[in-house]
N, C-alpha and C positions, 0 to 999 in steps of 0.2 A: 564405084569408089566407096571405100569404107566410111568416108566422111558423110556421104549422103545417107548411108544406113544409120549413122549416129544421129543425124538430124531427124530422120524418119521416126526413130524410136527414142526421141529426146525425153519423153515422159517415163521411160522404162530403164534408163541408165542407172545401174546399181550405185548406191552410196553417193548420189549426186542429185541436186535439185535441178529442175529444168532451166532455171535462170542462170545458174552457174555453168551448166553445160552449154547453154547458148553463148555465154561470154567466151568460153574456150573455143567453141566452134567458129565464132566470129573471128577470133585471132588467127586460127588455122586457115580459114578461107581467105582472109585478107592477105596472108602471106603467099598465096598461090600466084603463079605467073598468070598473065592475061590469057595465055593459051590454055592453061589448066582450068581457069575459070570458064572459058568458052566450052571446053570439053564437058565440064561439070553441068553447064546449062543444057547441053544436048542430052546428057544422061538423065537429067531431072525430068524429062518428058515421060519417063517410065515410072516415076514416083508419084505418090499421092499429092493432091493439091496443097495440103497443109505443109508438106515438105518444100514444095516449090515456093510457097508464100514465105516461109522462114528464110530460105536461102535468098529470096528476092529482097527481103529487108536488108540483108548483109550487102548484096550487090549495090543496092541503092545508097547505102551509107558510104561505101568505099568509092562510089562514083562511076560504076560500070553501067552507064545509062542504056547502052545498047542491049545488054543482057536483061536489064530490068524491063524494058519494053517488050522483049520477046516473052519473058515469063508472065508478065501481066496479061498478055493475050491468051494465055492458056488457063486463066483462072476465071471462075464465074464471079462477077462483081458483087453479087448479093449474098454469096456464101460467107459465113463467119467461121473462123477456125479457133476452136477452144483449146488453148494450151496454157493451163494454169501455171502461174508463177513466172511467166516469161515476159509478159507485156511491159512490166516496169523496166526491163532491160533493153527494150526495143524502142528507140526514139520515134520510129516511123511505123509503128504497129497499126495505127489507124489507116494508113495508106494501103495496107495489106489485109485488113479485116481480121486482125489477130486480137482475140479477146481472152480474158480470164474466164468469162462465162458466155454462153451462146446468146445471140440476139433473140429478142422476144417479139 
């Protein structure tokens, strides 16, 4: 799905800050049907962990707990994902170890 590629390269989207891109992607994913969201979660297994974490934040906020649990199982709980400018747009960033700077 093109949506997942956009999430994967959120830091590189031309003429857009990652926070604004996250907001737009949140809206797009929220509007997908439950079947499309489930398909997306299966495709996510082929994407980097940071992409899975970002989409996981969206699934958690929209209340798709089944997909949240399956995504969390694929992530290392001690890994922090550095995505500058996005954390202030994500209410549950801490649950997914998303930071503006890496852990020390």
